[in-house]
N, C-alpha and C positions, 0 to 999 in steps of 0.2 A: 503494499498497498506506501506505500514511504515515494516512489518512484511511484506514481500515480498521483500524487498530492504533488512533491517539484514537472512533475509535465504541468498537471493543470494554472499550478501561481506562474507561474510558466506565459503559458497560453494566455491567462489572462491579463498579464503585461501586454501581449501582441496585440489583442481584441483589445482591451482599453485604446489603449493605442491606435488602431485604428477608427474606433469609431470616434479621437477627439482630436483627428488629424481628418475625418469628414465635420467632425461640430466648427475646426479649422473658419469651414467655409462659412457658412452658414449667414448671414449678415444677422450683425445685433436681436433686431427683431424676428430672423425663425427660427433664432437660437432661443428664445421666450415664448415663442407660440404656444399656446398650451392645442395640441395634436392628441387626443384625450386616451392620449399616455398614464399608467393609470398613478402616476404626478404630476400627467398637464405634462407641460412642454418638455425640452432635450437638457435646456440648461435644471430644471428642479430635481432631471430622473436624475443628471449626473450624479448633481449632489449629491442626490440621495445612496448611490451604489454605495458613496466616500464616510460617508456617515453611515452606514450598513455600513463597512468593511472597517472602520475602526470600533464601530461597540467591541463587531468582535475580535476585531484583535488588541482590541483594553481586552475583552475579558479571555481569551491566550495567554492573554502577556502578560497579566498587569503591571502595559505600562502604558501611556500615546493619551489623546485627550476619548473624552469622551461625547459627545453631542446628546442632548437630553428630552433631545423626539428626530419622530423617524423621518419627518419632510422637512427639518432642519436646511436652513442656508449655509450652508459656510463658507463658501466665497461665492462674488455676484457676475463679480468675471470670468472671463473662460480660460481666460491667460492661470490670469491666478489658480483655478478651478485643477485648471493640464497639470501642474506643475507640482500642487498638491494629486491627484490620483497615480501621477510618478509615484512620488515618493511610496508614497502606501504603497503600489503594487511593488518597489523596492523590497519594502520592508517581511512582504506574506513572505519573498519569495529569501528573503534572507532568515528569517523564523521556519520556516517548512525544510529549511536545508539541519535546523536546529534536534529535528523527528526524530525518535527512536522508535520502534515499532511499540517498547511499554506502555510511549507517553499519546501516543495515538488507543491505545485500549483503554485507558485508564477513564475512572469515570470522570468528568464533568459539571460539575455545576455552577448554575447560572441562574439571574430573572432578567425576566424581558423584562423591556421598561413598555410596553405595551398590559404587563397581563406582573400585581404582584405573590409573584412563588419562583418557590425554585424550581431547579427542574434538574435533575439528573443522566449524563448521560453518557456516549463512550465521546471521547475527544474526538472519534475518525468523526461520529453519525454530523457533529456540530463542524467543520472543515471543509465536508464533503454541502453541508446545507453555501458555506461561506464559495466555495465556488459555483453551485450549482444556482442562489440567490443572485450570481456575473454571469451568467450569462440568462436567468430568465428578464432582470430587466432590459438588458443585453437587448437582447430581441425587440423592448419596446424602444430601444432607443431607433433602435435599425428601424419599426415602424415608422418613427417618429421621421427620419430622417427617408425614409421614403415619400408617404405624403408631402411633407418641405418638393417636392422630386427630386430628388435626390439621389445620387444610382444606386442598386441596393451594394450591401455593403462585402460578403466572404468571413462570415464570420466564425465557420462548424471550425471545429477542433479537428481535422484530415486536413482545413486548407491547411494549419499553424503547422502541422507532422512532415504538411512533400511539400515545405517554407523550414521558414526562422526552425521549426522541429527537429529540426533527418533525428536530431542529439539523440527525439524521445523512440528513436524507431526502434 
């Protein structure tokens, strides 16, 4: 499982880079335009992805910033948001490099922002959620870009593996 999560961390960075490159081609009005995604605009969806990753990474590592709401806007401007995303992706990659099988299998306890309960599960399950959550909302980013008339992005894992991710094959 370690190799799988390290691959997903690298894929995550690759896919985020592609989405942010496409976002940089938008006008500010397009970037902020509500296109019906769960968080409305590309601006708010990209902020949500960073918010969620920061929340999970704080839970996993005990360090870092923790937003208090899932819809927080951490950065108004795309350049600042992109720089923070890049740093968070590198943080995820670095952290997954420190994991071992015993750590992945160990119990992990946290409290969701949306409920005042404690949840205990294996770390691997929560880490799987982190990567799945990214994929889910990047799909919404893709939908938003195509709704704005922009070209469709190739974000599938297999495209990463066939290009920059060959080391994982």
